[in-house]
N, CA, C and O atoms as a GROMACS GRO file, in nm:
protein
  600
    1UNK      N    1   0.121   0.157   0.425
    1UNK     CA    2   0.217   0.046   0.454
    1UNK      C    3   0.355   0.092   0.427
    1UNK      O    4   0.377   0.189   0.354
    2UNK      N    5   0.451   0.023   0.487
    2UNK     CA    6   0.598   0.050   0.467
    2UNK      C    7   0.656  -0.056   0.385
    2UNK      O    8   0.623  -0.173   0.404
    3UNK      N    9   0.744  -0.022   0.294
    3UNK     CA   10   0.819  -0.117   0.210
    3UNK      C   11   0.958  -0.108   0.254
    3UNK      O   12   1.012   0.001   0.273
    4UNK      N   13   1.022  -0.228   0.272
    4UNK     CA   14   1.171  -0.229   0.304
    4UNK      C   15   1.237  -0.318   0.199
    4UNK      O   16   1.206  -0.437   0.187
    5UNK      N   17   1.334  -0.254   0.119
    5UNK     CA   18   1.420  -0.340   0.038
    5UNK      C   19   1.538  -0.374   0.122
    5UNK      O   20   1.579  -0.293   0.204
    6UNK      N   21   1.595  -0.494   0.104
    6UNK     CA   22   1.704  -0.526   0.194
    6UNK      C   23   1.659  -0.575   0.327
    6UNK      O   24   1.736  -0.570   0.423
    7UNK      N   25   1.540  -0.622   0.336
    7UNK     CA   26   1.477  -0.659   0.470
    7UNK      C   27   1.542  -0.780   0.533
    7UNK      O   28   1.517  -0.807   0.650
    8UNK      N   29   1.633  -0.862   0.452
    8UNK     CA   30   1.698  -0.975   0.511
    8UNK      C   31   1.838  -0.938   0.549
    8UNK      O   32   1.910  -1.021   0.605
    9UNK      N   33   1.881  -0.812   0.519
    9UNK     CA   34   2.021  -0.770   0.546
    9UNK      C   35   2.038  -0.718   0.697
    9UNK      O   36   1.945  -0.715   0.777
   10UNK      N   37   2.152  -0.682   0.721
   10UNK     CA   38   2.186  -0.643   0.863
   10UNK      C   39   2.100  -0.534   0.914
   10UNK      O   40   2.037  -0.548   1.018
   11UNK      N   41   2.095  -0.416   0.839
   11UNK     CA   42   2.014  -0.301   0.892
   11UNK      C   43   1.866  -0.323   0.859
   11UNK      O   44   1.778  -0.291   0.940
   12UNK      N   45   1.839  -0.378   0.742
   12UNK     CA   46   1.706  -0.391   0.701
   12UNK      C   47   1.621  -0.488   0.796
   12UNK      O   48   1.506  -0.460   0.829
   13UNK      N   49   1.685  -0.601   0.837
   13UNK     CA   50   1.617  -0.696   0.917
   13UNK      C   51   1.594  -0.637   1.057
   13UNK      O   52   1.491  -0.667   1.118
   14UNK      N   53   1.685  -0.556   1.111
   14UNK     CA   54   1.662  -0.496   1.242
   14UNK      C   55   1.551  -0.385   1.232
   14UNK      O   56   1.469  -0.372   1.323
   15UNK      N   57   1.550  -0.309   1.125
   15UNK     CA   58   1.441  -0.207   1.106
   15UNK      C   59   1.313  -0.277   1.092
   15UNK      O   60   1.213  -0.238   1.153
   16UNK      N   61   1.312  -0.382   1.012
   16UNK     CA   62   1.184  -0.454   0.990
   16UNK      C   63   1.129  -0.511   1.121
   16UNK      O   64   1.011  -0.497   1.153
   17UNK      N   65   1.218  -0.574   1.193
   17UNK     CA   66   1.176  -0.642   1.318
   17UNK      C   67   1.114  -0.526   1.420
   17UNK      O   68   1.010  -0.540   1.483
   18UNK      N   69   1.193  -0.417   1.423
   18UNK     CA   70   1.142  -0.306   1.507
   18UNK      C   71   1.002  -0.258   1.469
   18UNK      O   72   0.916  -0.240   1.554
   19UNK      N   73   0.984  -0.239   1.348
   19UNK     CA   74   0.855  -0.181   1.295
   19UNK      C   75   0.746  -0.281   1.320
   19UNK      O   76   0.641  -0.246   1.375
   20UNK      N   77   0.770  -0.412   1.279
   20UNK     CA   78   0.668  -0.515   1.310
   20UNK      C   79   0.625  -0.529   1.454
   20UNK      O   80   0.506  -0.540   1.484
   21UNK      N   81   0.730  -0.527   1.548
   21UNK     CA   82   0.694  -0.542   1.693
   21UNK      C   83   0.618  -0.422   1.732
   21UNK      O   84   0.536  -0.434   1.823
   22UNK      N   85   0.635  -0.301   1.673
   22UNK     CA   86   0.566  -0.192   1.719
   22UNK      C   87   0.441  -0.168   1.638
   22UNK      O   88   0.393  -0.054   1.638
   23UNK      N   89   0.382  -0.267   1.566
   23UNK     CA   90   0.258  -0.266   1.510
   23UNK      C   91   0.246  -0.208   1.372
   23UNK      O   92   0.135  -0.188   1.324
   24UNK      N   93   0.362  -0.180   1.303
   24UNK     CA   94   0.339  -0.127   1.171
   24UNK      C   95   0.323  -0.241   1.069
   24UNK      O   96   0.374  -0.352   1.087
   25UNK      N   97   0.250  -0.208   0.963
   25UNK     CA   98   0.235  -0.306   0.856
   25UNK      C   99   0.347  -0.290   0.752
   25UNK      O  100   0.362  -0.184   0.692
   26UNK      N  101   0.424  -0.395   0.733
   26UNK     CA  102   0.554  -0.385   0.663
   26UNK      C  103   0.548  -0.496   0.542
   26UNK      O  104   0.514  -0.612   0.562
   27UNK      N  105   0.581  -0.450   0.429
   27UNK     CA  106   0.610  -0.540   0.314
   27UNK      C  107   0.753  -0.543   0.287
   27UNK      O  108   0.813  -0.436   0.283
   28UNK      N  109   0.818  -0.657   0.268
   28UNK     CA  110   0.957  -0.666   0.242
   28UNK      C  111   0.980  -0.720   0.103
   28UNK      O  112   0.919  -0.819   0.062
   29UNK      N  113   1.067  -0.654   0.030
   29UNK     CA  114   1.116  -0.712  -0.094
   29UNK      C  115   1.214  -0.812  -0.068
   29UNK      O  116   1.314  -0.786  -0.002
   30UNK      N  117   1.190  -0.931  -0.119
   30UNK     CA  118   1.278  -1.046  -0.094
   30UNK      C  119   1.307  -1.114  -0.220
   30UNK      O  120   1.220  -1.158  -0.296
   31UNK      N  121   1.450  -1.122  -0.240
   31UNK     CA  122   1.492  -1.199  -0.360
   31UNK      C  123   1.462  -1.348  -0.338
   31UNK      O  124   1.474  -1.396  -0.225
   32UNK      N  125   1.425  -1.420  -0.439
   32UNK     CA  126   1.391  -1.560  -0.437
   32UNK      C  127   1.498  -1.638  -0.357
   32UNK      O  128   1.462  -1.730  -0.282
   33UNK      N  129   1.624  -1.604  -0.371
   33UNK     CA  130   1.731  -1.680  -0.302
   33UNK      C  131   1.738  -1.650  -0.152
   33UNK      O  132   1.814  -1.711  -0.078
   34UNK      N  133   1.653  -1.552  -0.110
   34UNK     CA  134   1.665  -1.512   0.030
   34UNK      C  135   1.543  -1.560   0.105
   34UNK      O  136   1.528  -1.524   0.222
   35UNK      N  137   1.457  -1.639   0.047
   35UNK     CA  138   1.330  -1.675   0.116
   35UNK      C  139   1.347  -1.726   0.259
   35UNK      O  140   1.277  -1.683   0.351
   36UNK      N  141   1.444  -1.818   0.276
   36UNK     CA  142   1.463  -1.879   0.406
   36UNK      C  143   1.514  -1.784   0.513
   36UNK      O  144   1.480  -1.801   0.630
   37UNK      N  145   1.595  -1.684   0.476
   37UNK     CA  146   1.634  -1.582   0.571
   37UNK      C  147   1.524  -1.497   0.611
   37UNK      O  148   1.537  -1.435   0.717
   38UNK      N  149   1.417  -1.484   0.543
   38UNK     CA  150   1.301  -1.400   0.565
   38UNK      C  151   1.196  -1.466   0.659
   38UNK      O  152   1.105  -1.398   0.707
   39UNK      N  153   1.212  -1.600   0.685
   39UNK     CA  154   1.112  -1.676   0.762
   39UNK      C  155   1.078  -1.622   0.890
   39UNK      O  156   0.960  -1.619   0.927
   40UNK      N  157   1.189  -1.572   0.976
   40UNK     CA  158   1.164  -1.525   1.107
   40UNK      C  159   1.083  -1.387   1.101
   40UNK      O  160   1.002  -1.357   1.189
   41UNK      N  161   1.108  -1.310   0.999
   41UNK     CA  162   1.032  -1.182   0.984
   41UNK      C  163   0.893  -1.214   0.936
   41UNK      O  164   0.799  -1.151   0.985
   42UNK      N  165   0.871  -1.306   0.841
   42UNK     CA  166   0.740  -1.344   0.803
   42UNK      C  167   0.664  -1.393   0.926
   42UNK      O  168   0.547  -1.358   0.944
   43UNK      N  169   0.730  -1.473   1.012
   43UNK     CA  170   0.661  -1.507   1.135
   43UNK      C  171   0.611  -1.396   1.224
   43UNK      O  172   0.518  -1.416   1.302
   44UNK      N  173   0.673  -1.278   1.214
   44UNK     CA  174   0.643  -1.161   1.296
   44UNK      C  175   0.530  -1.084   1.220
   44UNK      O  176   0.466  -0.997   1.280
   45UNK      N  177   0.505  -1.112   1.099
   45UNK     CA  178   0.394  -1.042   1.023
   45UNK      C  179   0.442  -0.978   0.900
   45UNK      O  180   0.360  -0.919   0.831
   46UNK      N  181   0.563  -0.983   0.866
   46UNK     CA  182   0.613  -0.927   0.742
   46UNK      C  183   0.535  -0.984   0.620
   46UNK      O  184   0.521  -1.105   0.605
   47UNK      N  185   0.489  -0.900   0.539
   47UNK     CA  186   0.425  -0.930   0.405
   47UNK      C  187   0.529  -0.943   0.293
   47UNK      O  188   0.575  -0.844   0.237
   48UNK      N  189   0.566  -1.069   0.262
   48UNK     CA  190   0.672  -1.088   0.161
   48UNK      C  191   0.615  -1.032   0.014
   48UNK      O  192   0.498  -1.036  -0.025
   49UNK      N  193   0.723  -0.984  -0.053
   49UNK     CA  194   0.709  -0.957  -0.192
   49UNK      C  195   0.828  -1.006  -0.261
   49UNK      O  196   0.935  -0.946  -0.248
   50UNK      N  197   0.817  -1.108  -0.331
   50UNK     CA  198   0.922  -1.168  -0.398
   50UNK      C  199   0.953  -1.117  -0.542
   50UNK      O  200   0.876  -1.126  -0.638
   51UNK      N  201   1.080  -1.062  -0.544
   51UNK     CA  202   1.125  -0.992  -0.666
   51UNK      C  203   1.260  -0.954  -0.655
   51UNK      O  204   1.326  -0.985  -0.555
   52UNK      N  205   1.314  -0.882  -0.762
   52UNK     CA  206   1.459  -0.846  -0.766
   52UNK      C  207   1.469  -0.709  -0.823
   52UNK      O  208   1.411  -0.680  -0.928
   53UNK      N  209   1.542  -0.621  -0.755
   53UNK     CA  210   1.562  -0.485  -0.806
   53UNK      C  211   1.616  -0.487  -0.944
   53UNK      O  212   1.579  -0.402  -1.025
   54UNK      N  213   1.702  -0.579  -0.975
   54UNK     CA  214   1.757  -0.583  -1.110
   54UNK      C  215   1.647  -0.625  -1.224
   54UNK      O  216   1.671  -0.609  -1.344
   55UNK      N  217   1.542  -0.672  -1.181
   55UNK     CA  218   1.438  -0.717  -1.275
   55UNK      C  219   1.312  -0.624  -1.268
   55UNK      O  220   1.222  -0.649  -1.187
   56UNK      N  221   1.305  -0.520  -1.348
   56UNK     CA  222   1.193  -0.430  -1.331
   56UNK      C  223   1.052  -0.492  -1.346
   56UNK      O  224   0.955  -0.446  -1.286
   57UNK      N  225   1.047  -0.597  -1.425
   57UNK     CA  226   0.918  -0.668  -1.439
   57UNK      C  227   0.871  -0.739  -1.308
   57UNK      O  228   0.752  -0.763  -1.287
   58UNK      N  229   0.967  -0.769  -1.226
   58UNK     CA  230   0.928  -0.830  -1.092
   58UNK      C  231   0.872  -0.732  -0.986
   58UNK      O  232   0.824  -0.770  -0.879
   59UNK      N  233   0.882  -0.604  -1.024
   59UNK     CA  234   0.843  -0.493  -0.936
   59UNK      C  235   0.709  -0.432  -0.967
   59UNK      O  236   0.667  -0.335  -0.903
   60UNK      N  237   0.640  -0.488  -1.065
   60UNK     CA  238   0.525  -0.418  -1.119
   60UNK      C  239   0.416  -0.389  -1.028
   60UNK      O  240   0.337  -0.300  -1.058
   61UNK      N  241   0.402  -0.458  -0.915
   61UNK     CA  242   0.293  -0.434  -0.814
   61UNK      C  243   0.358  -0.395  -0.677
   61UNK      O  244   0.290  -0.396  -0.574
   62UNK      N  245   0.482  -0.363  -0.675
   62UNK     CA  246   0.543  -0.349  -0.547
   62UNK      C  247   0.494  -0.221  -0.477
   62UNK      O  248   0.500  -0.217  -0.354
   63UNK      N  249   0.445  -0.116  -0.546
   63UNK     CA  250   0.411   0.011  -0.492
   63UNK      C  251   0.258   0.006  -0.429
   63UNK      O  252   0.215   0.093  -0.353
   64UNK      N  253   0.190  -0.095  -0.466
   64UNK     CA  254   0.047  -0.105  -0.413
   64UNK      C  255   0.046  -0.078  -0.266
   64UNK      O  256   0.121  -0.142  -0.192
   65UNK      N  257  -0.038   0.018  -0.218
   65UNK     CA  258  -0.065   0.050  -0.077
   65UNK      C  259   0.060   0.101   0.003
   65UNK      O  260   0.057   0.103   0.126
   66UNK      N  261   0.173   0.142  -0.070
   66UNK     CA  262   0.285   0.181  -0.013
   66UNK      C  263   0.293   0.327   0.013
   66UNK      O  264   0.263   0.401  -0.081
   67UNK      N  265   0.328   0.380   0.127
   67UNK     CA  266   0.332   0.526   0.159
   67UNK      C  267   0.479   0.570   0.185
   67UNK      O  268   0.521   0.682   0.158
   68UNK      N  269   0.554   0.469   0.240
   68UNK     CA  270   0.695   0.499   0.284
   68UNK      C  271   0.779   0.380   0.244
   68UNK      O  272   0.739   0.264   0.261
   69UNK      N  273   0.907   0.413   0.185
   69UNK     CA  274   0.990   0.304   0.144
   69UNK      C  275   1.132   0.336   0.213
   69UNK      O  276   1.188   0.446   0.208
   70UNK      N  277   1.177   0.229   0.273
   70UNK     CA  278   1.326   0.225   0.318
   70UNK      C  279   1.393   0.141   0.217
   70UNK      O  280   1.371   0.020   0.210
   71UNK      N  281   1.479   0.209   0.135
   71UNK     CA  282   1.557   0.134   0.032
   71UNK      C  283   1.692   0.106   0.089
   71UNK      O  284   1.786   0.185   0.074
   72UNK      N  285   1.701  -0.012   0.157
   72UNK     CA  286   1.824  -0.053   0.219
   72UNK      C  287   1.902  -0.163   0.155
   72UNK      O  288   2.004  -0.208   0.209
   73UNK      N  289   1.858  -0.208   0.042
   73UNK     CA  290   1.923  -0.314  -0.037
   73UNK      C  291   2.079  -0.285  -0.054
   73UNK      O  292   2.119  -0.174  -0.086
   74UNK      N  293   2.150  -0.376  -0.033
   74UNK     CA  294   2.305  -0.350  -0.068
   74UNK      C  295   2.368  -0.482  -0.098
   74UNK      O  296   2.321  -0.591  -0.067
   75UNK      N  297   2.488  -0.460  -0.166
   75UNK     CA  298   2.561  -0.582  -0.207
   75UNK      C  299   2.704  -0.542  -0.214
   75UNK      O  300   2.735  -0.431  -0.255
   76UNK      N  301   2.798  -0.638  -0.173
   76UNK     CA  302   2.939  -0.618  -0.190
   76UNK      C  303   2.983  -0.727  -0.281
   76UNK      O  304   2.995  -0.843  -0.243
   77UNK      N  305   3.009  -0.684  -0.408
   77UNK     CA  306   3.040  -0.784  -0.508
   77UNK      C  307   3.129  -0.722  -0.612
   77UNK      O  308   3.205  -0.629  -0.584
   78UNK      N  309   3.118  -0.774  -0.734
   78UNK     CA  310   3.194  -0.709  -0.849
   78UNK      C  311   3.135  -0.572  -0.879
   78UNK      O  312   3.021  -0.543  -0.844
   79UNK      N  313   3.217  -0.488  -0.947
   79UNK     CA  314   3.165  -0.364  -0.985
   79UNK      C  315   3.026  -0.372  -1.066
   79UNK      O  316   2.930  -0.300  -1.037
   80UNK      N  317   3.025  -0.457  -1.158
   80UNK     CA  318   2.905  -0.478  -1.236
   80UNK      C  319   2.778  -0.515  -1.157
   80UNK      O  320   2.671  -0.461  -1.186
   81UNK      N  321   2.786  -0.605  -1.055
   81UNK     CA  322   2.682  -0.645  -0.974
   81UNK      C  323   2.645  -0.522  -0.888
   81UNK      O  324   2.527  -0.488  -0.877
   82UNK      N  325   2.743  -0.456  -0.829
   82UNK     CA  326   2.716  -0.341  -0.740
   82UNK      C  327   2.648  -0.235  -0.820
   82UNK      O  328   2.550  -0.180  -0.770
   83UNK      N  329   2.692  -0.198  -0.941
   83UNK     CA  330   2.627  -0.102  -1.024
   83UNK      C  331   2.482  -0.136  -1.051
   83UNK      O  332   2.394  -0.050  -1.045
   84UNK      N  333   2.460  -0.262  -1.080
   84UNK     CA  334   2.327  -0.307  -1.131
   84UNK      C  335   2.234  -0.290  -1.003
   84UNK      O  336   2.119  -0.251  -1.021
   85UNK      N  337   2.276  -0.315  -0.882
   85UNK     CA  338   2.192  -0.302  -0.761
   85UNK      C  339   2.176  -0.151  -0.725
   85UNK      O  340   2.063  -0.105  -0.714
   86UNK      N  341   2.279  -0.078  -0.708
   86UNK     CA  342   2.272   0.054  -0.656
   86UNK      C  343   2.217   0.155  -0.756
   86UNK      O  344   2.140   0.242  -0.716
   87UNK      N  345   2.254   0.146  -0.884
   87UNK     CA  346   2.214   0.245  -0.974
   87UNK      C  347   2.095   0.184  -1.045
   87UNK      O  348   1.984   0.231  -1.021
   88UNK      N  349   2.108   0.081  -1.132
   88UNK     CA  350   1.987   0.035  -1.204
   88UNK      C  351   1.878  -0.011  -1.116
   88UNK      O  352   1.761   0.014  -1.145
   89UNK      N  353   1.915  -0.082  -1.001
   89UNK     CA  354   1.808  -0.125  -0.913
   89UNK      C  355   1.730  -0.015  -0.851
   89UNK      O  356   1.608  -0.024  -0.834
   90UNK      N  357   1.799   0.089  -0.818
   90UNK     CA  358   1.727   0.206  -0.765
   90UNK      C  359   1.643   0.271  -0.863
   90UNK      O  360   1.529   0.306  -0.832
   91UNK      N  361   1.691   0.294  -0.987
   91UNK     CA  362   1.609   0.356  -1.096
   91UNK      C  363   1.489   0.260  -1.117
   91UNK      O  364   1.376   0.310  -1.121
   92UNK      N  365   1.505   0.126  -1.129
   92UNK     CA  366   1.386   0.040  -1.135
   92UNK      C  367   1.284   0.054  -1.026
   92UNK      O  368   1.164   0.053  -1.051
   93UNK      N  369   1.334   0.066  -0.898
   93UNK     CA  370   1.239   0.090  -0.787
   93UNK      C  371   1.172   0.212  -0.800
   93UNK      O  372   1.051   0.213  -0.777
   94UNK      N  373   1.237   0.330  -0.837
   94UNK     CA  374   1.175   0.459  -0.843
   94UNK      C  375   1.071   0.447  -0.953
   94UNK      O  376   0.955   0.484  -0.932
   95UNK      N  377   1.109   0.398  -1.069
   95UNK     CA  378   1.015   0.382  -1.176
   95UNK      C  379   0.891   0.300  -1.149
   95UNK      O  380   0.785   0.318  -1.209
   96UNK      N  381   0.909   0.206  -1.054
   96UNK     CA  382   0.795   0.123  -1.016
   96UNK      C  383   0.698   0.200  -0.934
   96UNK      O  384   0.588   0.151  -0.909
   97UNK      N  385   0.735   0.327  -0.886
   97UNK     CA  386   0.647   0.413  -0.813
   97UNK      C  387   0.597   0.528  -0.885
   97UNK      O  388   0.555   0.630  -0.828
   98UNK      N  389   0.602   0.509  -1.022
   98UNK     CA  390   0.555   0.618  -1.116
   98UNK      C  391   0.411   0.651  -1.091
   98UNK      O  392   0.369   0.764  -1.118
   99UNK      N  393   0.332   0.555  -1.041
   99UNK     CA  394   0.187   0.579  -1.023
   99UNK      C  395   0.163   0.626  -0.878
   99UNK      O  396   0.049   0.635  -0.835
  100UNK      N  397   0.264   0.653  -0.807
  100UNK     CA  398   0.254   0.688  -0.673
  100UNK      C  399   0.359   0.782  -0.642
  100UNK      O  400   0.446   0.747  -0.562
  101UNK      N  401   0.362   0.897  -0.696
  101UNK     CA  402   0.468   0.996  -0.684
  101UNK      C  403   0.479   1.060  -0.552
  101UNK      O  404   0.579   1.128  -0.532
  102UNK      N  405   0.387   1.048  -0.456
  102UNK     CA  406   0.388   1.108  -0.331
  102UNK      C  407   0.444   1.016  -0.221
  102UNK      O  408   0.449   1.053  -0.104
  103UNK      N  409   0.485   0.895  -0.262
  103UNK     CA  410   0.545   0.811  -0.164
  103UNK      C  411   0.682   0.874  -0.110
  103UNK      O  412   0.758   0.935  -0.186
  104UNK      N  413   0.708   0.854   0.018
  104UNK     CA  414   0.832   0.896   0.069
  104UNK      C  415   0.927   0.785   0.055
  104UNK      O  416   0.892   0.669   0.074
  105UNK      N  417   1.059   0.820   0.018
  105UNK     CA  418   1.152   0.715  -0.001
  105UNK      C  419   1.276   0.749   0.068
  105UNK      O  420   1.333   0.855   0.039
  106UNK      N  421   1.326   0.669   0.158
  106UNK     CA  422   1.461   0.682   0.223
  106UNK      C  423   1.564   0.586   0.168
  106UNK      O  424   1.546   0.465   0.176
  107UNK      N  425   1.660   0.634   0.118
  107UNK     CA  426   1.760   0.555   0.034
  107UNK      C  427   1.895   0.568   0.102
  107UNK      O  428   1.949   0.677   0.116
  108UNK      N  429   1.944   0.460   0.140
  108UNK     CA  430   2.085   0.453   0.199
  108UNK      C  431   2.189   0.420   0.100
  108UNK      O  432   2.166   0.335   0.014
  109UNK      N  433   2.308   0.486   0.106
  109UNK     CA  434   2.411   0.458   0.019
  109UNK      C  435   2.531   0.428   0.109
  109UNK      O  436   2.561   0.509   0.196
  110UNK      N  437   2.597   0.321   0.093
  110UNK     CA  438   2.716   0.279   0.162
  110UNK      C  439   2.836   0.364   0.096
  110UNK      O  440   2.874   0.341  -0.019
  111UNK      N  441   2.884   0.452   0.167
  111UNK     CA  442   2.988   0.551   0.107
  111UNK      C  443   3.113   0.479   0.077
  111UNK      O  444   3.200   0.537   0.012
  112UNK      N  445   3.131   0.353   0.119
  112UNK     CA  446   3.248   0.296   0.087
  112UNK      C  447   3.251   0.240  -0.057
  112UNK      O  448   3.350   0.186  -0.106
  113UNK      N  449   3.132   0.255  -0.121
  113UNK     CA  450   3.122   0.219  -0.260
  113UNK      C  451   3.215   0.303  -0.345
  113UNK      O  452   3.263   0.408  -0.302
  114UNK      N  453   3.238   0.257  -0.464
  114UNK     CA  454   3.314   0.338  -0.563
  114UNK      C  455   3.249   0.467  -0.582
  114UNK      O  456   3.127   0.472  -0.595
  115UNK      N  457   3.328   0.579  -0.586
  115UNK     CA  458   3.270   0.707  -0.596
  115UNK      C  459   3.188   0.731  -0.727
  115UNK      O  460   3.092   0.807  -0.729
  116UNK      N  461   3.229   0.665  -0.829
  116UNK     CA  462   3.155   0.686  -0.959
  116UNK      C  463   3.013   0.626  -0.937
  116UNK      O  464   2.921   0.682  -0.996
  117UNK      N  465   2.985   0.518  -0.860
  117UNK     CA  466   2.857   0.468  -0.840
  117UNK      C  467   2.776   0.567  -0.763
  117UNK      O  468   2.661   0.592  -0.798
  118UNK      N  469   2.831   0.624  -0.657
  118UNK     CA  470   2.761   0.724  -0.586
  118UNK      C  471   2.719   0.836  -0.666
  118UNK      O  472   2.603   0.877  -0.654
  119UNK      N  473   2.806   0.896  -0.756
  119UNK     CA  474   2.767   0.999  -0.835
  119UNK      C  475   2.658   0.964  -0.945
  119UNK      O  476   2.579   1.047  -0.987
  120UNK      N  477   2.662   0.836  -0.987
  120UNK     CA  478   2.553   0.795  -1.078
  120UNK      C  479   2.418   0.805  -1.005
  120UNK      O  480   2.322   0.859  -1.061
  121UNK      N  481   2.409   0.754  -0.884
  121UNK     CA  482   2.284   0.766  -0.802
  121UNK      C  483   2.246   0.910  -0.777
  121UNK      O  484   2.134   0.951  -0.805
  122UNK      N  485   2.339   0.986  -0.726
  122UNK     CA  486   2.303   1.118  -0.671
  122UNK      C  487   2.271   1.214  -0.785
  122UNK      O  488   2.198   1.312  -0.767
  123UNK      N  489   2.330   1.185  -0.910
  123UNK     CA  490   2.306   1.273  -1.018
  123UNK      C  491   2.205   1.221  -1.123
  123UNK      O  492   2.193   1.273  -1.234
  124UNK      N  493   2.141   1.125  -1.085
  124UNK     CA  494   2.040   1.064  -1.173
  124UNK      C  495   1.919   1.162  -1.180
  124UNK      O  496   1.868   1.207  -1.077
  125UNK      N  497   1.875   1.191  -1.306
  125UNK     CA  498   1.759   1.277  -1.332
  125UNK      C  499   1.631   1.197  -1.300
  125UNK      O  500   1.590   1.119  -1.386
  126UNK      N  501   1.570   1.209  -1.192
  126UNK     CA  502   1.459   1.137  -1.150
  126UNK      C  503   1.344   1.183  -1.240
  126UNK      O  504   1.314   1.302  -1.250
  127UNK      N  505   1.282   1.086  -1.303
  127UNK     CA  506   1.169   1.108  -1.398
  127UNK      C  507   1.056   1.174  -1.334
  127UNK      O  508   0.989   1.258  -1.394
  128UNK      N  509   1.031   1.137  -1.199
  128UNK     CA  510   0.917   1.183  -1.126
  128UNK      C  511   0.957   1.267  -1.022
  128UNK      O  512   0.977   1.219  -0.911
  129UNK      N  513   0.973   1.398  -1.046
  129UNK     CA  514   1.039   1.487  -0.944
  129UNK      C  515   0.957   1.515  -0.825
  129UNK      O  516   1.006   1.586  -0.737
  130UNK      N  517   0.833   1.465  -0.811
  130UNK     CA  518   0.749   1.492  -0.693
  130UNK      C  519   0.773   1.387  -0.584
  130UNK      O  520   0.699   1.385  -0.486
  131UNK      N  521   0.874   1.299  -0.598
  131UNK     CA  522   0.909   1.217  -0.491
  131UNK      C  523   0.949   1.292  -0.360
  131UNK      O  524   1.004   1.401  -0.371
  132UNK      N  525   0.929   1.244  -0.248
  132UNK     CA  526   0.986   1.298  -0.131
  132UNK      C  527   1.102   1.198  -0.104
  132UNK      O  528   1.081   1.094  -0.041
  133UNK      N  529   1.224   1.231  -0.153
  133UNK     CA  530   1.330   1.139  -0.155
  133UNK      C  531   1.442   1.186  -0.054
  133UNK      O  532   1.493   1.298  -0.069
  134UNK      N  533   1.478   1.113   0.038
  134UNK     CA  534   1.590   1.136   0.129
  134UNK      C  535   1.702   1.040   0.097
  134UNK      O  536   1.678   0.920   0.089
  135UNK      N  537   1.820   1.088   0.079
  135UNK     CA  538   1.935   1.001   0.058
  135UNK      C  539   2.033   1.010   0.174
  135UNK      O  540   2.083   1.118   0.202
  136UNK      N  541   2.061   0.900   0.242
  136UNK     CA  542   2.142   0.892   0.352
  136UNK      C  543   2.272   0.832   0.304
  136UNK      O  544   2.271   0.722   0.249
  137UNK      N  545   2.382   0.900   0.324
  137UNK     CA  546   2.512   0.842   0.290
  137UNK      C  547   2.574   0.801   0.424
  137UNK      O  548   2.594   0.883   0.515
  138UNK      N  549   2.603   0.676   0.432
  138UNK     CA  550   2.666   0.625   0.552
  138UNK      C  551   2.800   0.554   0.532
  138UNK      O  552   2.830   0.500   0.426
  139UNK      N  553   2.877   0.557   0.638
  139UNK     CA  554   3.009   0.494   0.629
  139UNK      C  555   3.030   0.428   0.764
  139UNK      O  556   3.048   0.498   0.864
  140UNK      N  557   3.029   0.295   0.772
  140UNK     CA  558   3.042   0.228   0.899
  140UNK      C  559   2.940   0.269   1.000
  140UNK      O  560   2.970   0.287   1.118
  141UNK      N  561   2.824   0.284   0.954
  141UNK     CA  562   2.708   0.318   1.035
  141UNK      C  563   2.717   0.460   1.091
  141UNK      O  564   2.648   0.492   1.188
  142UNK      N  565   2.798   0.542   1.034
  142UNK     CA  566   2.807   0.680   1.068
  142UNK      C  567   2.744   0.768   0.958
  142UNK      O  568   2.785   0.756   0.843
  143UNK      N  569   2.654   0.848   0.986
  143UNK     CA  570   2.591   0.933   0.883
  143UNK      C  571   2.687   1.040   0.835
  143UNK      O  572   2.743   1.119   0.911
  144UNK      N  573   2.701   1.035   0.704
  144UNK     CA  574   2.789   1.137   0.642
  144UNK      C  575   2.717   1.256   0.590
  144UNK      O  576   2.759   1.371   0.606
  145UNK      N  577   2.601   1.225   0.523
  145UNK     CA  578   2.528   1.346   0.455
  145UNK      C  579   2.381   1.300   0.436
  145UNK      O  580   2.349   1.183   0.420
  146UNK      N  581   2.296   1.401   0.438
  146UNK     CA  582   2.152   1.383   0.415
  146UNK      C  583   2.118   1.474   0.306
  146UNK      O  584   2.143   1.594   0.318
  147UNK      N  585   2.057   1.423   0.191
  147UNK     CA  586   2.009   1.499   0.086
  147UNK      C  587   1.864   1.489   0.076
  147UNK      O  588   1.814   1.377   0.076
  148UNK      N  589   1.789   1.594   0.066
  148UNK     CA  590   1.647   1.577   0.048
  148UNK      C  591   1.599   1.638  -0.084
  148UNK      O  592   1.639   1.748  -0.121
  149UNK      N  593   1.514   1.567  -0.154
  149UNK     CA  594   1.468   1.610  -0.280
  149UNK      C  595   1.309   1.594  -0.278
  149UNK      O  596   1.255   1.484  -0.269
  150UNK      N  597   1.246   1.706  -0.289
  150UNK     CA  598   1.099   1.702  -0.296
  150UNK      C  599   1.046   1.810  -0.390
  150UNK      O  600   0.924   1.822  -0.408
   0.00000   0.00000   0.00000
């Protein structure tokens, strides 16, 4: 099964819709405040998982049956909120996969973010080095860099 974080966002909703229409089984991480935005995807077959990347306790069963993760969650807000999502939220997500270290994870970073946030994510010492982790750095939907860690 595929997990998409940010499945109600611009890129995530389009990827989710494409995968569902093509017969893939998809679970979407949905913040409680985004329930209504997810209804059209749920109608297509999305399996909702209600939680928040900022709350590690809400992610305790998110990795069940997941083989591939598209980590597309994003936010444009205060520095603190952006840091919480991109850095701490990513760490929380990766830690929730500690029992499934072979899951492949594709993580996008909006390069327009503050450079210090990007460095925090790219330089994080991942506790579980057996991840197949691909980091895509994008700017205005243009691919800047791909980093693979496995």
